[in-house]
Backbone as a chain_set.jsonl record, in Angstrom:
{"seq": "MVIHRQDPTALVTATFRRIRQERMADVPLPPLEVEAVGFRRWNGHWLGVLITPWAMSLMLLPGAAEGWDLPGDNEKRAVAFPSGNYAFLAGTEEGLGEYQSCSLISPVAHFPDQETARLTAEAALFALLQEPAKAVESEKPALSRRGFLTGRVDRKAGDA", "coords": {"N": [[-20.755, -11.498, 8.772], [-18.028, -9.466, 9.946], [-18.272, -6.221, 10.779], [-16.311, -3.77, 11.052], [-16.566, -0.873, 13.24], [-15.062, 0.638, 14.425], [-11.549, 1.424, 14.924], [-9.211, -0.947, 13.463], [-6.639, -2.048, 14.409], [-5.582, -2.503, 17.122], [-7.038, -5.032, 16.668], [-6.159, -6.16, 14.383], [-3.592, -6.987, 15.333], [-3.139, -8.554, 17.326], [-4.514, -10.373, 16.681], [-3.155, -11.335, 14.507], [-0.538, -11.489, 16.256], [-1.061, -14.06, 17.713], [-1.473, -15.923, 15.517], [1.176, -15.971, 14.793], [2.674, -16.857, 17.02], [0.92, -19.616, 17.519], [0.787, -20.521, 15.396], [3.455, -20.34, 13.678], [5.334, -20.696, 15.125], [7.407, -22.647, 15.254], [8.669, -21.7, 12.844], [11.354, -20.663, 11.493], [12.28, -17.386, 11.708], [12.522, -13.811, 10.688], [13.814, -11.21, 13.304], [11.467, -9.319, 13.413], [8.516, -8.002, 14.486], [4.995, -8.486, 15.003], [3.05, -6.146, 13.653], [0.471, -3.56, 12.833], [-0.013, -1.012, 10.883], [-0.799, 2.366, 10.391], [-3.818, 2.327, 9.812], [-6.769, 3.28, 8.398], [-9.775, 4.854, 7.489], [-11.203, 4.106, 4.194], [-12.819, 4.78, 1.381], [-15.37, 3.862, 2.979], [-14.275, 1.443, 4.053], [-11.369, -0.003, 6.023], [-8.068, 0.523, 5.806], [-4.865, -0.717, 5.945], [-1.374, -1.096, 6.755], [0.012, -4.338, 7.392], [2.511, -5.595, 9.224], [4.714, -8.193, 9.422], [6.525, -10.946, 10.781], [6.96, -12.345, 8.657], [5.558, -11.387, 5.992], [5.047, -8.425, 4.483], [1.928, -6.584, 3.877], [-0.773, -4.836, 2.556], [-3.886, -4.35, 3.819], [-7.086, -4.904, 3.863], [-10.42, -4.119, 5.773], [-13.739, -4.675, 6.363], [-15.772, -2.212, 6.728], [-18.378, -1.121, 6.403], [-21.264, -3.015, 5.429], [-21.996, -2.345, 2.836], [-20.635, -2.077, -0.182], [-18.511, -3.791, 0.005], [-16.578, -6.455, -1.675], [-16.228, -9.479, -1.543], [-13.56, -11.774, -2.749], [-13.49, -14.901, -4.048], [-12.548, -18.156, -3.229], [-8.816, -18.732, -3.915], [-9.334, -16.694, -5.584], [-8.346, -13.468, -7.096], [-9.065, -10.08, -6.163], [-9.44, -6.989, -8.028], [-8.67, -3.674, -6.439], [-9.108, -0.451, -7.222], [-6.879, 2.422, -6.577], [-5.947, 5.746, -6.035], [-3.503, 5.73, -6.915], [-2.908, 3.379, -8.684], [-4.464, 0.035, -9.998], [-4.909, -2.538, -7.712], [-4.265, -6.159, -6.912], [-5.84, -7.977, -4.656], [-6.427, -10.746, -2.221], [-8.476, -12.747, -0.31], [-9.377, -13.528, 2.944], [-9.988, -15.151, 5.942], [-9.938, -14.446, 9.698], [-10.646, -16.038, 12.76], [-12.168, -14.202, 15.368], [-11.43, -11.812, 13.894], [-12.656, -11.852, 11.149], [-13.663, -11.358, 8.394], [-11.116, -10.382, 5.605], [-8.892, -8.408, 3.317], [-5.903, -9.104, 1.468], [-3.395, -7.705, 0.217], [-0.07, -8.542, -1.035], [2.835, -7.118, -0.096], [5.729, -7.247, 0.312], [7.682, -9.749, 0.528], [9.569, -12.449, 1.244], [10.519, -10.689, 4.299], [13.131, -10.658, 5.287], [15.354, -9.066, 4.605], [14.995, -6.5, 5.93], [16.33, -4.721, 8.556], [15.553, -3.793, 10.802], [12.763, -2.889, 13.026], [11.772, -0.631, 12.948], [12.696, 0.397, 10.553], [11.131, -1.549, 8.941], [8.512, -0.339, 9.4], [8.823, 2.419, 8.91], [8.839, 1.786, 6.037], [6.229, 0.464, 4.972], [4.842, 2.961, 5.931], [5.185, 4.673, 4.01], [4.733, 3.47, 1.955], [1.899, 2.929, 2.052], [1.468, 5.766, 1.884], [2.223, 6.252, -0.758], [0.394, 4.671, -1.956], [-1.735, 5.824, -1.683], [-1.53, 8.203, -3.651], [-2.136, 10.122, -6.47], [-0.741, 8.898, -9.598], [2.039, 10.768, -10.815], [2.035, 13.091, -13.173], [3.024, 13.46, -16.539], [4.259, 16.819, -17.371], [3.722, 18.802, -20.0], [5.733, 20.842, -21.289], [6.09, 24.314, -22.877], [8.053, 24.492, -25.011], [10.759, 26.674, -26.117], [11.555, 27.397, -29.247], [14.407, 27.218, -30.629], [16.362, 29.411, -32.455], [19.299, 30.001, -34.533], [20.615, 32.725, -33.886], [19.577, 32.793, -31.348], [20.797, 30.415, -30.209], [23.302, 31.376, -30.373], [23.49, 33.898, -28.802], [22.744, 32.697, -26.204], [19.935, 33.096, -25.923], [16.826, 31.686, -25.628], [14.437, 32.524, -25.979], [12.775, 33.138, -28.581], [11.355, 32.427, -31.126], [11.856, 29.834, -33.738], [11.726, 30.909, -36.486], [12.492, 33.668, -35.967], [14.909, 36.31, -36.391]], "CA": [[-19.577, -10.725, 8.243], [-17.725, -8.555, 10.932], [-18.185, -5.065, 10.349], [-15.609, -2.785, 11.924], [-16.809, 0.242, 13.44], [-13.857, 1.292, 15.169], [-10.291, 1.229, 14.526], [-9.51, -2.446, 13.711], [-5.475, -1.567, 14.552], [-5.176, -3.397, 17.773], [-7.542, -6.453, 17.131], [-5.537, -6.934, 13.855], [-2.227, -6.928, 15.589], [-3.477, -9.258, 18.657], [-5.066, -11.637, 15.764], [-1.488, -11.983, 13.619], [0.185, -11.936, 16.99], [-1.524, -15.058, 17.922], [-1.051, -16.808, 14.452], [2.863, -16.243, 14.999], [2.86, -17.725, 18.485], [0.161, -20.571, 17.449], [1.166, -21.667, 13.928], [4.414, -20.126, 12.984], [6.21, -21.097, 16.525], [8.191, -23.909, 14.603], [9.378, -21.384, 12.046], [12.625, -19.643, 11.845], [11.902, -15.99, 10.954], [13.721, -12.506, 10.989], [13.249, -10.747, 14.323], [10.507, -8.427, 13.18], [7.213, -7.829, 15.703], [3.933, -8.05, 14.29], [2.644, -4.257, 13.783], [-0.576, -2.936, 11.904], [0.399, 0.428, 10.705], [-1.759, 3.503, 9.657], [-5.063, 2.102, 9.672], [-7.695, 4.597, 8.463], [-10.836, 4.797, 6.722], [-10.948, 4.455, 2.788], [-14.06, 4.142, 0.911], [-16.018, 2.835, 3.872], [-13.567, 0.161, 5.05], [-10.329, 0.302, 6.955], [-7.449, 0.196, 4.973], [-3.515, -0.339, 6.705], [-0.18, -2.589, 6.204], [0.498, -5.132, 8.128], [3.723, -6.077, 9.015], [4.624, -9.502, 9.868], [8.13, -11.43, 10.155], [7.018, -13.362, 7.236], [5.446, -10.764, 5.011], [4.296, -7.052, 4.727], [0.89, -6.898, 3.202], [-2.074, -4.343, 2.474], [-4.926, -4.708, 4.507], [-8.598, -4.194, 3.656], [-11.183, -4.969, 6.295], [-15.025, -4.146, 6.073], [-16.209, -0.811, 7.622], [-19.807, -1.232, 6.268], [-21.266, -4.141, 4.313], [-22.25, -1.828, 1.389], [-19.262, -2.023, -1.151], [-17.595, -5.098, 0.621], [-16.848, -7.507, -2.193], [-14.813, -10.74, -1.121], [-13.605, -12.445, -3.856], [-13.763, -16.375, -3.915], [-11.29, -18.928, -2.924], [-7.799, -18.528, -4.613], [-9.552, -15.33, -6.76], [-7.984, -12.012, -6.541], [-9.976, -8.829, -6.616], [-8.676, -5.698, -8.075], [-9.033, -2.603, -5.96], [-8.659, 0.759, -7.44], [-6.426, 3.445, -5.685], [-5.495, 6.893, -6.436], [-1.84, 5.215, -7.789], [-3.44, 2.303, -9.74], [-4.918, -0.92, -9.119], [-4.037, -3.798, -7.147], [-4.942, -7.452, -6.228], [-6.395, -8.543, -3.195], [-6.56, -11.802, -1.736], [-9.584, -13.113, 0.604], [-8.979, -14.601, 4.152], [-10.61, -14.847, 7.366], [-9.423, -15.178, 10.924], [-11.292, -16.167, 14.089], [-12.123, -13.062, 16.168], [-11.181, -10.771, 13.246], [-13.716, -11.982, 10.6], [-13.325, -11.32, 6.657], [-10.399, -8.77, 5.27], [-8.412, -8.695, 2.192], [-4.61, -8.625, 1.649], [-2.145, -7.433, -1.045], [1.162, -8.53, -0.294], [3.738, -5.946, -0.6], [7.127, -7.592, 0.598], [7.639, -11.221, 1.389], [9.942, -12.254, 2.408], [10.615, -9.294, 5.212], [14.082, -10.681, 6.066], [16.089, -7.855, 4.492], [14.781, -5.088, 6.978], [17.433, -4.738, 9.542], [15.094, -3.545, 12.28], [11.398, -2.634, 13.183], [11.756, 1.042, 12.666], [13.006, 0.49, 9.266], [9.906, -1.67, 8.063], [7.542, 0.382, 9.711], [8.352, 3.532, 7.701], [8.485, 1.372, 4.722], [4.814, 0.708, 5.543], [3.883, 4.165, 5.618], [5.871, 5.131, 2.759], [4.021, 2.437, 0.749], [0.491, 3.458, 2.426], [1.361, 6.86, 1.334], [2.479, 6.078, -2.351], [-0.761, 3.96, -2.653], [-2.623, 6.655, -1.93], [-1.173, 9.249, -4.145], [-2.225, 10.197, -8.048], [0.737, 8.892, -10.279], [2.973, 11.831, -11.286], [1.544, 13.451, -14.865], [4.09, 14.371, -17.401], [3.863, 18.162, -17.819], [4.21, 19.276, -21.235], [5.792, 22.403, -21.442], [5.919, 24.59, -24.016], [9.616, 24.44, -25.358], [10.769, 27.396, -27.311], [12.222, 26.94, -30.571], [15.654, 27.723, -30.753], [16.93, 29.937, -33.538], [20.671, 30.102, -34.704], [20.772, 33.622, -33.226], [19.175, 32.602, -29.952], [21.639, 29.624, -29.955], [24.767, 31.935, -30.458], [23.928, 34.505, -27.834], [22.012, 32.075, -25.378], [18.265, 33.186, -25.722], [15.931, 30.58, -26.132], [12.708, 32.946, -26.174], [12.451, 33.627, -29.559], [10.884, 30.956, -32.055], [12.754, 29.613, -35.202], [12.003, 31.626, -37.7], [12.918, 35.021, -35.527], [16.444, 36.354, -36.689]], "C": [[-19.252, -10.027, 9.667], [-17.83, -7.485, 10.496], [-17.162, -4.285, 11.726], [-15.907, -1.586, 11.914], [-15.854, 1.131, 14.024], [-12.545, 0.924, 14.541], [-9.917, -0.161, 14.525], [-7.883, -2.343, 14.204], [-5.141, -2.461, 15.601], [-5.763, -4.849, 17.677], [-6.568, -7.13, 15.857], [-4.375, -7.203, 14.262], [-2.336, -8.199, 16.561], [-4.148, -10.431, 17.629], [-3.409, -12.228, 15.067], [-0.62, -12.217, 14.615], [-0.11, -13.656, 17.562], [-1.026, -15.889, 17.001], [0.697, -16.743, 14.613], [3.049, -17.164, 16.394], [2.307, -19.087, 18.086], [0.734, -21.397, 15.955], [2.466, -21.388, 13.349], [5.667, -20.248, 13.984], [7.347, -21.478, 15.934], [9.1, -22.882, 13.482], [10.499, -20.483, 11.978], [12.566, -18.391, 10.712], [12.697, -14.797, 11.251], [13.01, -11.939, 12.503], [12.345, -9.46, 14.284], [9.235, -8.723, 14.217], [5.913, -7.73, 14.394], [3.16, -6.647, 14.814], [1.555, -4.133, 12.64], [-0.025, -1.422, 11.915], [-0.669, 1.253, 9.87], [-2.943, 3.075, 9.164], [-5.913, 3.361, 9.671], [-8.705, 4.262, 7.855], [-10.724, 5.176, 5.37], [-12.057, 3.783, 2.222], [-15.001, 3.581, 1.718], [-15.529, 1.989, 4.717], [-12.17, 0.977, 5.591], [-9.395, -0.073, 6.05], [-5.995, 0.396, 5.818], [-2.901, -1.169, 5.992], [-0.226, -3.168, 7.787], [1.863, -6.142, 8.314], [4.219, -7.496, 10.168], [5.939, -10.061, 9.707], [8.046, -12.173, 9.264], [6.669, -12.661, 5.992], [5.021, -9.085, 5.526], [3.205, -6.952, 3.745], [-0.075, -5.386, 3.787], [-3.071, -4.874, 3.134], [-6.032, -4.156, 4.241], [-9.682, -4.949, 4.751], [-12.753, -4.304, 6.088], [-15.414, -2.883, 7.089], [-17.564, -0.816, 7.5], [-19.871, -2.523, 5.385], [-21.199, -3.798, 3.032], [-20.527, -2.079, 0.528], [-17.993, -2.903, -0.765], [-17.798, -6.192, -0.498], [-15.594, -8.429, -1.918], [-14.817, -11.471, -2.199], [-13.149, -13.85, -3.26], [-12.53, -16.965, -3.446], [-10.117, -18.843, -4.071], [-8.445, -17.706, -6.088], [-8.884, -14.477, -6.425], [-9.183, -11.022, -7.204], [-9.527, -7.571, -6.995], [-9.545, -4.457, -7.61], [-8.392, -1.275, -6.343], [-8.137, 1.953, -6.136], [-6.024, 4.401, -6.127], [-4.144, 6.391, -7.311], [-2.104, 4.09, -8.71], [-4.536, 1.31, -9.095], [-4.047, -2.061, -8.916], [-5.019, -5.17, -6.795], [-5.004, -7.914, -5.261], [-6.794, -9.894, -3.264], [-7.584, -11.768, -0.705], [-8.962, -13.517, 1.886], [-9.826, -13.869, 5.172], [-9.938, -15.666, 8.704], [-10.514, -14.986, 12.053], [-11.016, -15.028, 15.039], [-11.804, -11.674, 15.246], [-12.294, -10.686, 12.108], [-12.777, -11.667, 9.105], [-12.365, -10.262, 6.503], [-9.721, -9.703, 3.992], [-7.223, -8.123, 2.157], [-4.135, -8.523, 0.383], [-1.017, -7.315, -0.631], [2.01, -7.272, -1.119], [5.25, -6.321, -0.674], [6.98, -9.329, 1.265], [8.623, -11.936, 0.451], [10.452, -10.811, 2.984], [12.33, -9.416, 5.626], [15.56, -9.467, 5.714], [15.873, -6.305, 5.363], [15.636, -5.42, 8.336], [16.677, -4.386, 10.963], [13.584, -3.065, 12.278], [11.363, -1.405, 12.66], [11.782, 1.109, 10.954], [11.684, -0.231, 8.177], [8.961, -0.845, 8.335], [7.503, 1.871, 9.067], [9.062, 3.123, 6.58], [7.37, 1.226, 4.685], [4.36, 1.989, 5.243], [4.374, 4.744, 4.432], [4.876, 4.16, 1.838], [2.541, 2.814, 0.697], [0.334, 4.65, 1.799], [1.218, 6.931, -0.535], [1.246, 5.44, -2.961], [-1.763, 4.923, -2.884], [-2.712, 8.053, -2.765], [-1.676, 9.172, -5.882], [-0.695, 9.849, -8.539], [0.836, 10.467, -10.856], [2.508, 12.084, -12.75], [2.617, 14.043, -15.181], [3.429, 15.829, -17.492], [4.669, 18.442, -18.87], [4.464, 20.941, -21.356], [6.175, 22.759, -22.576], [7.798, 25.296, -24.234], [9.612, 25.726, -26.308], [11.199, 27.257, -28.12], [13.555, 27.717, -30.524], [16.43, 28.221, -32.128], [18.671, 29.679, -33.473], [21.298, 31.224, -33.828], [20.654, 33.548, -31.679], [20.146, 31.377, -29.366], [23.194, 30.567, -29.442], [24.833, 32.683, -29.148], [23.25, 34.084, -26.598], [20.585, 32.336, -24.662], [17.454, 32.32, -26.346], [14.438, 30.831, -26.191], [12.197, 33.138, -27.646], [12.07, 32.312, -30.419], [11.662, 30.965, -33.404], [13.159, 30.295, -36.071], [12.346, 32.957, -37.271], [14.452, 35.279, -36.056], [16.7, 37.428, -35.931]], "O": [[-20.148, -10.011, 10.512], [-17.363, -7.533, 9.358], [-17.334, -4.308, 12.944], [-15.699, -0.94, 10.886], [-15.999, 2.353, 14.028], [-12.536, 0.098, 13.628], [-10.233, -0.765, 15.551], [-8.054, -3.325, 14.925], [-4.372, -3.351, 15.239], [-5.278, -5.774, 18.329], [-6.164, -8.286, 15.984], [-3.805, -7.866, 13.395], [-1.355, -8.936, 16.457], [-4.187, -11.546, 18.149], [-2.821, -13.299, 15.216], [0.236, -13.058, 14.337], [0.884, -14.351, 17.77], [-0.155, -16.671, 17.383], [1.302, -17.806, 14.474], [3.706, -18.205, 16.414], [3.153, -19.966, 18.252], [0.971, -22.578, 15.706], [2.769, -22.161, 12.441], [6.812, -19.935, 13.657], [8.332, -20.744, 16.025], [10.244, -23.27, 13.247], [10.369, -19.414, 12.573], [12.715, -18.367, 9.491], [13.562, -14.878, 12.123], [11.843, -12.207, 12.788], [12.529, -8.593, 15.139], [9.155, -9.859, 14.683], [5.913, -7.147, 13.31], [2.829, -6.264, 15.936], [1.814, -4.626, 11.542], [0.327, -0.828, 12.934], [-1.258, 0.832, 8.874], [-3.203, 3.425, 8.013], [-5.9, 4.249, 10.524], [-8.648, 3.075, 7.534], [-10.276, 6.288, 5.091], [-12.332, 2.596, 2.398], [-15.605, 2.657, 1.173], [-15.997, 1.701, 5.818], [-11.969, 2.191, 5.577], [-9.719, -1.037, 5.356], [-5.826, 1.486, 6.363], [-3.3, -1.828, 5.032], [-0.419, -2.638, 8.881], [2.124, -7.166, 7.683], [4.044, -7.609, 11.381], [6.568, -9.802, 8.681], [9.057, -12.792, 8.93], [7.208, -13.026, 4.947], [4.767, -8.706, 6.669], [3.558, -7.269, 2.609], [-0.115, -4.953, 4.938], [-3.152, -6.096, 3.01], [-6.119, -2.932, 4.336], [-9.84, -6.168, 4.683], [-12.732, -3.21, 5.524], [-15.181, -2.952, 8.295], [-18.145, -0.497, 8.537], [-18.923, -3.017, 4.776], [-20.64, -4.457, 2.156], [-19.455, -2.215, 1.117], [-16.825, -2.751, -1.123], [-18.842, -6.844, -0.505], [-14.392, -8.192, -2.035], [-15.876, -11.862, -2.689], [-12.548, -13.946, -2.191], [-11.525, -16.272, -3.285], [-10.54, -18.892, -5.226], [-8.169, -17.971, -7.258], [-8.629, -14.518, -5.221], [-9.882, -11.111, -8.213], [-9.134, -6.934, -6.018], [-10.654, -4.152, -8.049], [-7.292, -0.962, -5.887], [-8.76, 2.258, -5.119], [-5.387, 4.031, -7.113], [-3.966, 6.853, -8.438], [-1.279, 3.975, -9.616], [-5.253, 1.528, -8.118], [-3.034, -2.47, -9.483], [-6.213, -5.153, -6.494], [-3.956, -8.416, -4.853], [-7.449, -10.287, -4.229], [-7.643, -10.694, -0.106], [-7.8, -13.901, 1.756], [-10.21, -12.706, 5.299], [-9.576, -16.836, 8.828], [-11.143, -13.939, 12.21], [-9.887, -14.832, 15.49], [-11.906, -10.568, 15.777], [-12.891, -9.615, 12.004], [-11.566, -11.755, 8.904], [-12.572, -9.221, 7.127], [-9.821, -10.894, 3.697], [-7.06, -6.978, 2.58], [-4.51, -9.291, -0.504], [-0.657, -6.341, 0.031], [1.882, -6.744, -2.224], [5.974, -5.834, -1.542], [6.328, -9.809, 2.193], [8.537, -12.008, -0.775], [10.752, -9.9, 2.212], [12.859, -8.463, 6.199], [16.487, -9.189, 6.475], [16.57, -5.292, 5.304], [15.433, -6.432, 9.006], [17.163, -4.675, 12.057], [13.238, -2.824, 11.121], [10.674, -1.321, 11.643], [11.003, 1.768, 10.265], [11.318, 0.221, 7.092], [8.38, -0.483, 7.312], [6.457, 2.441, 8.758], [9.867, 3.9, 6.066], [6.997, 2.246, 4.107], [3.53, 2.158, 4.35], [3.546, 5.471, 3.883], [4.35, 4.71, 0.871], [1.951, 3.001, -0.367], [-0.702, 4.847, 1.164], [0.393, 7.477, -1.269], [0.979, 5.547, -4.157], [-2.495, 4.991, -3.871], [-3.639, 8.855, -2.659], [-1.533, 8.097, -6.464], [0.32, 10.348, -8.051], [-0.107, 11.161, -11.235], [2.654, 11.137, -13.523], [3.195, 14.904, -14.518], [2.219, 15.973, -17.666], [5.9, 18.407, -18.882], [3.688, 21.89, -21.468], [6.588, 21.935, -23.391], [8.413, 26.231, -23.72], [8.717, 25.903, -27.134], [11.785, 26.238, -27.753], [13.536, 28.937, -30.357], [17.057, 27.399, -32.797], [19.216, 29.22, -32.469], [22.274, 30.974, -33.121], [21.43, 34.096, -30.896], [20.294, 31.317, -28.145], [23.896, 30.403, -28.444], [25.755, 32.473, -28.36], [23.08, 34.993, -25.785], [20.165, 32.046, -23.542], [17.408, 32.233, -27.573], [13.514, 30.032, -26.346], [10.981, 33.309, -27.738], [12.634, 31.238, -30.207], [12.008, 31.981, -34.007], [14.299, 30.467, -36.502], [12.573, 33.669, -38.25], [15.172, 34.281, -36.096], [17.848, 37.866, -35.848]]}, "num_chains": 1, "name": "protein.A"}
């Protein structure tokens, strides 16, 4: 297993650009570039978003052997983030090693340009790492007839 001790952005980009040139050369694709966005350390590993002309995916790469659980072939692994649990699939690429990915958008033909795709990737990564908004229970004062007529809502229903 390849452990990525340094930011893998350049390696991820180079690997998937090679895939674009070699395996996807004859496939008609939108004019997006391969780009790795926002890679950062997360729970000892590397987390970021990969934009390609065929998909946009969350990517996890091992930053340490500890805590790196790779799902089996055709199996999904649930990964818990602050915003919820997401299903990741395993992958391996020469030069990159093992990784896990979670598809965000596929196909990506609706993006008008690279900047829009990049902003979407950044927003997805930001949202992934946020706790869901919790409903705030506010104490609503009861409304009495007098309160209703005078516009005051700070009295309890039994107050006159």
